[in-house]
C-alpha positions in Angstrom: 52.2 173.5 162.0 51.1 171.6 159.2 48.2 172.7 157.0 46.1 169.9 158.0 46.7 170.7 161.8 45.8 174.3 161.1 42.6 173.5 159.4 41.7 171.1 162.1 42.2 173.7 164.6 40.0 175.9 162.5 37.1 173.5 162.5 37.1 172.9 166.0 37.6 176.6 167.0 34.2 178.3 168.1 33.3 182.0 167.8 32.9 183.5 171.0 30.9 186.8 171.5 32.8 189.9 170.2 35.8 189.5 170.1 37.0 186.0 169.9 40.5 185.1 170.8 42.9 185.1 167.9 42.4 182.2 165.4 45.2 180.3 163.6 44.3 180.8 159.8 46.9 179.4 157.2 49.8 181.9 157.0 47.9 184.6 158.4 46.9 186.2 161.8 43.1 186.7 162.2 40.9 188.0 164.8 37.2 186.9 164.8 34.3 188.9 165.7 30.5 187.8 166.2 28.3 185.4 168.2 27.3 183.0 165.5 29.2 179.6 165.4 30.1 177.2 162.6 27.2 176.2 160.4 25.0 178.8 162.1 27.0 181.6 160.4 25.1 182.8 157.2 27.5 185.4 156.2 31.4 185.2 156.5 32.8 189.0 156.4 36.4 189.0 155.8 38.1 192.4 156.2 41.5 193.3 154.8 43.4 196.6 155.9 45.2 199.1 154.1 48.8 200.4 154.3 50.4 201.8 157.5 49.4 200.5 160.9 46.4 198.0 160.5 43.3 199.5 162.1 40.4 197.3 160.7 39.1 195.7 164.0 36.8 198.2 164.8 34.9 197.7 161.4 35.0 194.0 161.7 33.4 194.3 165.1 30.9 196.7 163.7 30.0 194.5 160.8 29.7 191.5 162.8 26.9 193.5 164.9 25.3 194.9 162.0 24.8 191.8 159.6 22.7 189.1 161.2 23.9 185.5 161.8 27.5 186.8 160.7 31.2 186.2 161.6 33.6 189.0 160.8 37.3 187.9 160.4 40.0 190.7 160.5 43.2 189.2 158.7 46.5 190.8 158.8 48.1 190.9 155.5 51.6 189.0 154.9 54.3 190.7 157.0 51.9 193.2 158.8 51.8 193.8 162.5 49.1 195.3 164.6 49.4 197.6 167.4 49.6 194.9 170.1 52.5 193.1 168.1 50.7 190.3 166.6 51.9 189.6 163.2 51.3 187.6 160.0 54.5 185.9 158.5 55.8 186.9 155.2 57.2 190.0 153.4 55.4 193.3 153.9 56.9 195.0 151.0 57.7 198.8 150.7 54.0 200.1 150.2 54.7 201.7 147.0 52.2 199.5 145.1 54.6 196.5 145.3 52.7 194.3 147.8 49.7 193.1 145.6 51.8 190.2 144.1 50.4 186.8 143.3 52.0 185.0 146.3 50.5 187.6 149.0 47.1 187.5 147.0 47.4 183.6 147.3 48.1 183.7 151.1 44.9 185.7 151.6 42.9 183.3 149.3 44.3 180.3 151.1 43.0 181.8 154.5 39.6 182.5 153.0 39.4 179.0 151.5 40.1 177.6 154.9 37.5 179.8 156.5 34.8 178.8 154.0 35.2 175.2 155.2 34.8 176.5 158.8 31.6 178.4 157.9 30.1 175.9 155.3 26.7 177.7 155.1 28.0 181.3 154.7 28.2 183.5 152.0 31.6 185.0 151.7 32.0 189.1 151.5 35.6 190.4 151.6 35.8 194.1 152.8 39.1 195.7 151.5 40.6 199.0 152.3 43.3 200.9 150.1 45.8 197.9 149.4 43.5 195.5 151.1 40.9 196.6 148.4 43.4 195.9 145.6 44.1 192.3 147.0 40.3 191.9 147.3 39.5 192.8 143.5 42.5 190.8 142.3 41.4 187.8 144.5 37.9 188.1 142.8 39.6 188.0 139.3 42.2 185.2 139.7 40.1 183.0 142.0 36.6 183.2 140.6 34.0 181.7 143.0 36.2 182.1 146.2 34.0 185.1 147.3 30.4 185.9 146.8 30.6 189.9 147.1 33.2 192.5 147.7 33.2 196.0 149.3 36.2 197.9 148.0 37.0 201.1 149.9 39.6 203.8 148.6 40.9 201.2 146.1 44.0 201.8 143.9 42.3 199.8 141.4 44.2 201.1 138.2 47.7 200.3 139.5 50.0 201.7 136.9 48.2 205.0 136.7 48.1 205.2 140.6 51.7 204.6 140.9 52.4 207.2 138.2 50.2 209.7 140.4 52.3 208.8 143.4 55.4 209.5 141.4 56.7 206.0 142.2 59.4 204.6 139.7 60.4 201.1 138.7 58.6 198.0 137.7 56.6 195.9 140.3 55.1 192.5 140.2 51.8 193.4 141.7 48.7 192.7 139.7 46.6 195.3 138.4 42.9 195.1 139.5 41.8 196.6 136.2 43.5 193.9 134.3 42.4 190.9 136.6 38.7 192.1 136.5 38.1 189.8 133.3 38.2 186.8 135.4 35.4 187.8 137.9 32.1 185.9 137.8 29.2 187.8 136.6 27.2 186.7 139.6 29.6 188.4 142.1 28.1 191.4 143.8 30.3 194.5 144.3 30.4 197.7 146.2 32.9 200.5 145.4 33.2 203.4 147.8 35.8 206.4 147.7 36.0 209.7 149.5 35.3 212.8 147.3 38.3 214.6 148.8 40.6 211.5 148.6 44.0 212.5 147.5 45.9 209.2 147.9 43.6 207.1 145.7 41.5 209.6 144.0 37.9 209.2 142.6 38.9 208.3 139.1 40.5 205.0 140.1 37.3 203.8 141.8 35.1 205.1 139.2 37.3 203.4 136.3 37.1 199.9 138.3 33.3 200.4 139.0 33.0 200.9 135.1 34.9 197.8 134.3 32.6 195.7 136.5 29.4 197.2 135.2 30.6 196.4 131.6 31.0 193.0 132.7 27.5 192.7 133.9 28.6 192.7 137.6 26.0 194.2 140.0 27.9 197.4 141.3 27.1 199.7 144.2 29.3 202.7 143.4 29.4 205.7 145.6 31.4 208.8 146.1 31.2 209.7 149.9 30.9 213.5 150.2 33.6 215.6 152.1 35.7 212.3 153.0 39.2 211.7 152.3 41.2 208.7 152.0 40.5 207.1 155.9 37.2 205.8 154.9 36.7 202.3 156.4 35.0 203.5 159.6 32.6 205.7 157.8 29.0 204.6 158.4 28.6 204.6 154.4 30.9 201.5 154.3 29.1 199.8 156.9 25.8 200.5 155.2 27.1 199.3 151.8 28.3 196.0 153.6 24.8 195.5 154.9 23.2 196.1 151.6 25.5 193.7 149.7 25.1 191.1 152.4 21.4 191.4 152.1 21.5 191.1 148.2 23.3 187.6 148.3 21.3 184.6 147.7 21.4 182.4 151.0 23.1 178.9 150.8 21.0 176.0 151.5 
């Protein structure tokens, strides 16, 4: 289906009460949550899952219920399939830090750009977990102005250092969030959360990225969640951080 046809479908499709029937977004599969429709949506929350089996629908549903006048869109990253067999086209990659490449980041960016047209009065917040957080951070740097806020959860935000920790060899074409941070607009709001006991993406990587944002004058809510490990997306602290960030953003119109 051509992009124009997909976009027309987006503009005509409504948001039913939680959850909505799957929506076609350019190049990616999406599930929509929340009762608000079209121009009545004031906050668009886009949720990107991490590695492994995508499991981000619960958070999207919770976020739509917690943030007033919102729609939450759970996107499947390129090449991923969920537990029901729904899939986004594209190459998934090997999950050794090799799938945060420009083409995958652009696919997510194109989907968000189409969603922004569907919800013209909404501020856009992206919530990313693990590899989804790396993609979100890179999007903020290479497509400034596309999003208004981001919540990064368990982010491998210092890519070469993280790959070294995981003992993965060889070069990759993935973008390093610490390097793309220089393109982020100062007006963006950010929250960075990591579990104190995270052994996969330890605290030091989130701390380094949060410090880089702060040095750029970007308002950053950085939190280490006590006694928590890598699987953090469904923790109440993440939902609370998303609520705070959404409330801090100036309303459109």
